[in-house]
C-alpha positions as CSV (number, residue, x, y, z in Angstrom):
1,X,0.0,0.0,0.0
2,X,2.9,2.3,0.5
3,X,3.9,2.5,-3.2
4,X,1.8,3.0,-6.2
5,X,2.0,-0.4,-8.0
6,X,-1.1,-0.5,-10.2
7,X,-0.8,2.9,-11.7
8,X,1.5,4.3,-14.3
9,X,3.2,7.6,-13.6
10,X,5.3,9.3,-16.4
11,X,8.9,10.0,-15.6
12,X,8.2,13.8,-15.7
13,X,5.7,13.4,-12.8
14,X,8.2,11.5,-10.7
15,X,11.0,14.0,-11.6
16,X,8.7,16.9,-10.6
17,X,8.0,15.3,-7.2
18,X,11.7,14.6,-6.7
19,X,12.6,18.2,-7.5
20,X,9.9,19.6,-5.2
21,X,11.0,17.4,-2.3
22,X,14.7,18.3,-2.8
23,X,13.9,22.0,-2.7
24,X,11.8,21.6,0.4
25,X,14.5,19.6,2.1
26,X,17.2,22.2,1.3
27,X,15.0,25.0,2.7
28,X,14.4,23.0,5.9
29,X,18.0,22.2,6.4
30,X,19.4,25.6,5.6
31,X,20.4,28.1,8.2
32,X,19.1,31.7,8.5
33,X,21.3,34.1,6.5
34,X,22.3,36.1,9.7
35,X,23.7,32.9,11.3
36,X,25.5,31.9,8.1
37,X,27.2,35.3,7.9
38,X,28.3,35.2,11.5
39,X,29.8,31.7,11.0
40,X,31.7,32.8,7.9
41,X,33.1,35.8,9.8
42,X,34.1,33.5,12.7
43,X,36.0,31.2,10.2
44,X,37.8,34.2,8.7
45,X,39.2,35.2,12.1
């Protein structure tokens, strides 16, 4: 029941879902810009 076995999805639909999930994952895992700037400044010291 977890996977769609009896239906046919075109590759483009699967690619679209993969792209959307990848973008969402990057946004969730990314740091706020202010934190990123401070960490970069710390590394430069």
